C-alpha positions as CSV (number, residue, x, y, z in Angstrom):
1,M,7.7,2.4,-6.6
2,W,10.9,3.0,-4.7
3,P,14.5,1.7,-3.4
4,F,14.4,0.6,0.1
5,S,17.3,0.6,2.1
6,S,19.6,-2.6,2.7
7,S,20.8,-1.3,6.4
8,K,19.4,-3.3,8.6
9,P,16.6,-0.9,11.0
10,K,17.2,-1.1,14.8
11,D,14.2,-3.2,16.4
12,N,12.5,-0.5,17.8
13,V,11.8,1.5,14.2
14,I,11.4,-2.4,12.9
15,D,8.3,-2.5,15.3
16,A,6.8,1.7,15.1
17,A,6.9,1.2,11.2
18,S,5.3,-2.2,11.1
19,Y,5.8,-4.8,9.1
20,I,5.7,-8.4,8.2
21,S,7.7,-10.9,5.8
22,I,5.7,-13.6,3.8
23,K,9.2,-16.1,3.1
24,E,8.8,-15.9,7.2
25,T,5.1,-16.4,7.4
26,T,1.8,-15.7,6.6
27,E,0.0,-16.9,10.0
28,E,-3.3,-15.2,10.7
29,A,-1.3,-13.7,13.8
30,E,0.6,-12.2,11.6
31,I,-1.8,-10.4,9.6
32,E,-3.8,-9.8,12.0
33,K,-0.7,-7.2,14.2
34,M,-1.1,-5.7,11.0
35,V,-4.9,-4.9,10.6
36,L,-4.6,-3.9,14.5
37,K,-1.7,-1.5,13.4
38,L,-3.7,-0.2,10.7
39,E,-6.9,0.0,12.6
40,Q,-5.2,2.6,14.9
41,I,-4.2,4.5,12.4
42,F,-7.4,5.1,10.6
43,Y,-8.9,5.0,13.2
44,S,-7.1,7.5,14.7
45,T,-7.7,10.1,12.3
46,S,-12.0,11.8,11.2
47,R,-10.9,12.8,7.6
48,E,-11.9,10.4,4.8
49,I,-9.5,7.5,3.6
50,V,-8.2,7.5,1.0
51,I,-6.7,4.5,-1.1
52,L,-4.5,5.1,-3.4
53,C,-2.7,2.2,-5.3
54,I,-0.1,3.3,-7.5
55,G,2.2,1.5,-10.3
56,S,1.9,-0.2,-13.7
57,D,0.3,-3.3,-15.4
58,R,3.0,-2.9,-18.5
59,S,5.5,-4.1,-15.8
60,T,4.9,-6.7,-13.4
61,G,7.4,-5.4,-11.3
62,D,5.6,-2.2,-10.4
63,S,2.0,-3.7,-10.9
64,L,1.6,-4.8,-7.1
65,G,-0.5,-2.0,-6.8
66,P,-3.3,-2.3,-9.4
67,L,-3.4,-5.8,-8.5
68,T,-4.1,-4.4,-5.0
69,G,-6.6,-1.9,-6.3
70,K,-8.4,-4.5,-8.6
71,I,-8.7,-7.1,-5.4
72,L,-9.9,-4.2,-2.9
73,K,-12.9,-3.2,-5.8
74,E,-14.4,-7.0,-5.9
75,K,-14.4,-6.2,-2.1
76,N,-16.5,-3.5,-1.8
77,I,-14.9,-1.6,1.3
78,P,-16.5,1.9,2.1
79,Y,-12.9,3.9,1.4
80,P,-12.6,5.2,-2.5
81,V,-10.1,3.3,-3.9
82,Y,-7.5,4.8,-7.0
83,G,-5.1,2.7,-8.7
84,T,-6.5,-0.5,-10.5
85,L,-5.9,-3.0,-13.8
86,K,-8.5,-0.9,-15.5
87,D,-7.4,2.7,-14.3
88,P,-3.8,2.3,-12.6
89,V,-2.2,5.4,-11.3
90,H,1.5,5.9,-12.7
91,A,4.1,9.2,-13.6
92,L,1.7,9.8,-16.6
93,N,-1.2,10.5,-15.0
94,I,-0.4,10.3,-11.2
95,K,-0.9,14.2,-11.3
96,Q,-3.9,14.7,-12.8
97,V,-5.3,11.8,-10.1
98,L,-4.0,13.6,-7.1
99,K,-5.7,16.8,-8.2
100,E,-9.4,14.6,-8.6
101,I,-8.4,13.7,-5.4
102,K,-8.4,16.7,-3.5
103,D,-11.1,17.7,-5.9
104,T,-13.5,14.9,-5.1
105,H,-12.6,14.3,-1.4
106,H,-12.6,17.6,1.6
107,D,-8.9,17.1,3.4
108,P,-8.8,13.4,1.9
109,F,-6.5,10.8,4.7
110,I,-4.4,9.2,1.9
111,F,-3.3,5.8,2.1
112,G,-1.0,5.1,0.0
113,I,0.8,1.6,-1.9
114,D,3.5,1.0,-3.7
115,A,6.0,-1.5,-4.5
116,C,9.9,-1.1,-3.9
117,L,13.2,-2.7,-4.4
118,G,15.3,-3.6,-1.8
119,D,18.0,-6.7,-1.2
120,E,17.3,-10.3,-1.9
121,R,16.8,-11.1,2.0
122,Q,14.6,-8.2,1.9
123,I,11.9,-9.9,-0.7
124,G,8.6,-10.2,1.0
125,Y,8.3,-8.0,2.9
126,I,5.8,-5.8,3.8
127,L,6.1,-1.8,6.0
128,I,3.2,0.7,7.0
129,R,5.2,3.7,7.8
130,E,4.0,7.3,8.8
131,G,4.0,10.2,6.1
132,S,4.4,10.4,2.2
133,F,6.5,8.5,0.1
134,I,8.1,9.4,-3.6
135,P,6.8,6.8,-6.2
136,G,9.1,6.5,-9.0
137,N,12.3,7.0,-6.7
138,A,13.5,3.4,-7.4
139,V,13.4,4.4,-11.5
140,N,14.6,8.0,-11.5
141,R,11.5,9.0,-11.7
142,V,10.6,13.1,-10.7
143,L,7.7,12.6,-9.2
144,P,5.2,14.5,-6.6
145,S,5.6,13.1,-3.0
146,V,2.2,10.9,-2.0
147,G,-0.1,10.6,1.2
148,D,-0.3,10.8,4.7
149,Y,0.8,7.2,5.2
150,H,2.0,4.5,3.3
151,L,2.5,0.8,2.5
152,K,5.2,-0.7,0.6
153,A,6.1,-4.0,-0.5
154,I,9.2,-5.4,-1.5
155,V,8.8,-7.4,-5.0
156,N,12.7,-7.8,-6.0
157,T,16.1,-7.1,-5.7
158,L,17.3,-3.3,-6.5
159,D,20.3,-3.4,-9.4
160,P,20.8,0.1,-9.2
161,L,22.4,0.0,-13.0
162,T,19.2,-1.2,-14.3
163,P,16.3,-0.6,-11.6
164,V,13.3,-1.6,-14.8
165,H,15.1,-4.8,-15.8
166,S,14.7,-5.4,-11.7
167,L,11.2,-4.5,-12.1
168,N,10.3,-6.4,-14.4
169,S,12.2,-9.5,-13.9
170,T,9.8,-9.9,-10.7
171,R,7.7,-12.5,-10.6
172,L,4.0,-12.2,-10.6
173,Y,3.8,-15.0,-8.2
174,M,5.7,-12.7,-5.9
175,V,3.9,-9.6,-6.4
176,L,0.1,-11.0,-6.4
177,K,0.6,-12.9,-3.3
178,L,1.6,-9.4,-1.5
179,A,-1.3,-8.2,-3.5
180,E,-3.6,-10.6,-1.6
181,I,-1.9,-10.2,1.7
182,I,-2.2,-6.6,1.3
183,A,-5.8,-6.5,0.2
184,E,-6.7,-9.1,3.3
185,I,-5.3,-6.5,5.9
186,I,-7.2,-3.5,4.3
187,S,-10.5,-5.4,3.4
188,S,-10.1,-6.8,7.5
189,V,-9.7,-3.2,8.5
190,A,-12.8,-1.9,6.6
191,A,-14.9,-4.4,7.7
192,N,-14.3,-4.2,11.4
193,D,-14.3,0.1,10.9
194,R,-17.9,-1.0,9.1
195,T,-18.8,-3.0,12.1
196,S,-18.1,-0.3,14.7
197,R,-19.8,2.8,12.0
198,G,-22.8,0.5,12.5
199,E,-22.9,0.2,16.4
200,I,-22.3,3.5,17.1
201,E,-25.7,3.8,14.9
202,K,-27.8,1.7,16.7
203,M,-26.9,3.4,20.0
204,N,-27.9,7.2,18.7
205,V,-31.3,5.5,16.8
206,P,-34.1,7.1,19.9
């Protein structure tokens, strides 16, 4: 969980980030735009892709990661998923989980997912950006930066004086809707990846 700048980004920055807003639209064309962007990211690396969903099921606003992880697990995607409702990845265990990922997967490409707080007009935005992020920034937690790329979804407004209250007062409907769309985007990429690999394997059969 971390804060999102309230300043209006430039158009080229928005395009580079790849974003959609569930307040404005959830049309298939908009979701497909995010699928294509994520395909470009995932297909550009030969490293093993690992999905890391950050958050806690003890806070409504912070449950985006665990909810997304749960849905992705149920969809049986080919990428390893860390962080679910059953086994959430949060401030108390993230260092341990990162060590487990590095011990289990050789040179993993970590794609992080976390909730974000912003201003009222930004609620419902989903953004994909290059580079790592620092979980817990919004609530002043000191945690390690993680990820090669990350996706953040703005679930509520940021009250700089009581950010924890912002998380706890977040509507579950908003969080669940965002989690479902994120899972749909990633599972679509995974399905296309699986199909592409199958076609390549058929071509290599003597």
